[in-house]
C-alpha positions in Angstrom: 0.0 0.1 0.2 3.2 2.2 0.9 4.5 1.6 -2.4 1.2 2.8 -4.5 1.0 5.9 -2.1 4.7 7.1 -2.6 3.6 6.0 -6.8 0.7 8.3 -6.3 2.1 11.2 -4.7 5.1 11.2 -6.9 2.7 11.4 -9.9 0.8 14.5 -8.4 4.5 16.1 -8.4 4.9 15.5 -12.4 1.9 16.8 -13.2 1.7 19.5 -11.3 4.9 20.3 -11.3 4.2 20.0 -15.4 1.8 22.0 -16.1 2.6 25.2 -13.5 6.5 25.4 -16.1 4.0 24.7 -19.4 1.7 27.6 -18.2 4.6 30.0 -17.2 6.9 29.2 -20.2 3.8 30.0 -22.7 3.1 33.4 -20.8 6.2 34.1 -21.0 6.9 33.1 -24.6 3.4 35.4 -25.3 4.5 38.6 -23.1 7.7 39.1 -25.0 6.3 38.4 -28.6 3.4 41.4 -27.8 6.1 43.5 -26.6 8.5 42.9 -29.0 11.2 42.4 -26.4 14.2 39.5 -27.4 13.4 36.5 -25.3 16.4 36.4 -23.0 17.4 33.2 -20.7 17.1 35.2 -17.7 13.8 35.8 -19.0 12.8 32.3 -19.6 14.3 30.4 -16.4 13.2 32.9 -13.8 9.6 32.0 -14.9 10.4 28.2 -14.9 11.7 28.4 -11.9 8.9 29.9 -10.0 7.0 27.4 -11.7 8.5 24.7 -10.1 8.3 26.5 -7.1 4.0 26.8 -7.8 4.4 23.1 -8.6 5.4 21.6 -5.5 3.3 23.7 -3.1 -0.2 22.9 -5.9 1.3 19.3 -5.3 2.3 19.3 -1.3 -1.3 20.7 -0.9 -2.7 17.8 -2.5 -0.7 15.2 -1.3 -1.9 16.8 2.3 -5.6 17.0 1.2 -5.1 13.7 0.3 -3.5 11.9 3.2 -6.3 13.5 5.9 -8.9 12.3 3.6 -7.7 8.8 4.0 -6.5 8.5 7.3 -10.2 9.6 8.2 -11.8 7.1 6.2 -9.0 4.7 7.3 -9.5 1.7 10.6 -5.8 2.9 12.8 -4.9 -1.2 13.4 -5.7 -2.9 10.5 -6.0 0.0 7.2 -9.1 -1.3 5.7 -11.9 1.2 5.9 -13.4 2.5 8.5 -16.8 1.8 9.7 -18.0 5.7 9.0 -16.2 5.6 5.3 -18.3 2.2 4.6 -21.4 3.1 5.5 -21.3 5.9 3.7 -20.3 3.8 0.5 -22.9 1.2 1.5 -25.6 4.2 0.8 -24.2 5.1 -2.5 -24.4 1.7 -4.0 -27.9 0.9 -2.8 -28.9 4.1 -5.3 -27.0 2.8 -8.0 -28.2 -0.3 -7.6 -31.8 1.0 -7.3 -31.2 2.9 -10.4 -29.4 1.1 -12.9 -30.8 -2.6 -11.5 -27.0 -3.8 -10.7 -26.8 -6.3 -8.2 -24.4 -6.2 -5.3 -23.9 -8.2 -1.7 -22.0 -7.9 1.1 -20.3 -10.3 3.5 -20.3 -10.1 7.3 -16.9 -12.1 9.0 -16.7 -12.5 12.6 -13.3 -13.9 14.3 -14.2 -17.3 15.7 -13.7 -17.6 19.4 -11.0 -14.4 19.5 -11.5 -13.2 22.8 -10.3 -17.0 23.7 -7.7 -15.5 21.4 -6.8 -12.5 23.2 -6.7 -14.0 26.9 -4.2 -16.8 25.9 -2.1 -15.1 23.3 -2.2 -11.2 24.4 -3.8 -8.2 22.8 -0.7 -7.6 20.7 -0.6 -10.9 19.0 -4.7 -10.5 18.6 -3.9 -7.1 17.0 -1.4 -8.9 14.8 -3.8 -11.4 13.6 -6.6 -9.1 12.9 -3.9 -6.9 10.4 -2.8 -10.1 8.9 -6.5 -11.4 8.8 -7.6 -7.8 6.9 -4.1 -7.9 4.8 -5.3 -10.9 3.8 -8.7 -9.8 2.6 -7.4 -6.9 0.9 -5.0 -8.7 -1.6 -7.7 -11.2 -2.8 -10.2 -8.4 -3.0 -11.9 -7.3 -6.6 -10.6 -3.4 -7.2 -14.7 -2.9 -7.2 -14.9 -4.8 -4.1 -15.0 -2.6 -0.4 -13.8 -3.9 2.5 -13.8 -2.4 5.9 -13.2 -3.0 9.5 -16.8 -3.1 11.4 -15.9 -3.3 15.0 -13.6 -5.2 17.1 -13.0 -8.4 15.0 -15.7 -8.6 12.6 -15.5 -7.2 9.3 -17.8 -6.5 6.4 -17.1 -6.8 2.4 -19.3 -5.2 -0.1 -19.3 -6.8 -3.1 -20.4 -4.8 -6.6 -22.1 -6.0 -9.4 -22.2 -9.4 -7.3 -25.1 -11.7 -6.9 -25.5 -14.7 -4.1 -23.1 -16.6 -6.4 -20.1 -14.3 -7.3 -20.0 -13.7 -3.7 -19.9 -17.0 -2.6 -17.2 -17.6 -4.8 -15.2 -14.9 -3.1 -15.9 -15.8 0.1 -14.7 -19.2 -0.5 -11.6 -17.6 -2.3 -10.8 -15.9 1.6 -11.7 -18.9 3.5 -9.1 -21.0 1.5 -6.3 -18.2 1.8 -7.1 -17.8 5.8 -7.5 -21.5 6.2 -3.7 -21.5 4.9 -2.3 -19.1 6.7 -0.3 -19.4 9.9 -0.9 -16.4 12.5 2.2 -16.3 14.4 2.4 -18.3 17.6 -2.0 -18.6 17.2 -1.5 -20.5 14.5 -4.7 -21.1 12.4 -7.4 -18.9 12.7 -11.3 -19.5 11.6 -13.8 -17.4 10.8 -18.2 -17.2 10.3 -19.3 -15.2 7.8 -23.1 -13.8 7.1 -23.8 -12.8 3.4 -27.2 -11.0 1.9 -27.4 -10.2 -1.5 -29.5 -7.0 -1.8 -33.2 -7.4 -2.7 -34.3 -3.8 -5.1 -37.9 -5.0 -4.1 -37.8 -5.5 -0.3 -34.3 -3.9 1.1 -33.3 -1.1 2.9 -29.6 -0.5 4.0 -30.8 -1.8 7.5 -33.1 -4.4 6.6 -29.9 -5.7 4.3 -27.4 -5.2 7.3 -29.7 -7.3 9.2 -30.3 -9.9 7.1 -26.3 -10.3 6.8 -26.1 -9.8 10.5 -28.2 -12.7 10.9 -27.0 -15.0 8.8 -23.5 -14.9 10.6 -25.3 -15.4 13.6 -26.8 -18.8 12.3 -23.2 -19.7 11.0 -21.6 -19.3 14.3 -24.7 -21.2 16.0 -24.5 -24.1 13.5 -20.8 -24.9 14.2 -18.7 -21.5 12.9 -16.1 -21.4 10.7 -18.6 -21.4 8.0 -20.8 -19.2 5.9 -24.9 -19.0 5.8 -26.7 -17.3 2.8 -29.4 -14.9 4.1 -32.8 -16.1 2.3 
């Protein structure tokens, strides 16, 4: 993630400085032509250096805005999206789905017996496990999906343009990856999941979340380490 952010920052610097130099250079040439003055190197270089400074400041300002926005929308521990940002994006997705009759689904995740993990191995090991669990899912995400920490050891994923069948396939990929991963001294960790596809006729945001949560509860009630698809 850091490498991607660094590339974005470098791209912003390049774009703003390039645009600033181009604008200042054109203005210098036009001014020289209109005033019938001979274009000298000094007259040309001064605006170019000024352009570099302006471009740098513009790029730096944009990067700071980007960093602040990212910080506000990101869970501090796992670096997944936070619940506030997820709720906002879910509201937007509901409107889009209704307008264009698109499918989408959500998956609720809950790490099994995680309190026992914290009690046995300590909260530091538990935090590390949460970070690794989130990293596994983020790495498996499609570009269109949105993954967030919903609270404690609960996570949620929004699968855009994904019906129940597609979302079940996403869950299976995640489960395989989590089953194969060793979480340090903790070893293997399992999770339960509830899957719900948005019902255009009957669902609201609240009812969709409630159906997914109910499916998750059923998965935990019937043995954990599995997923249940909501009716």
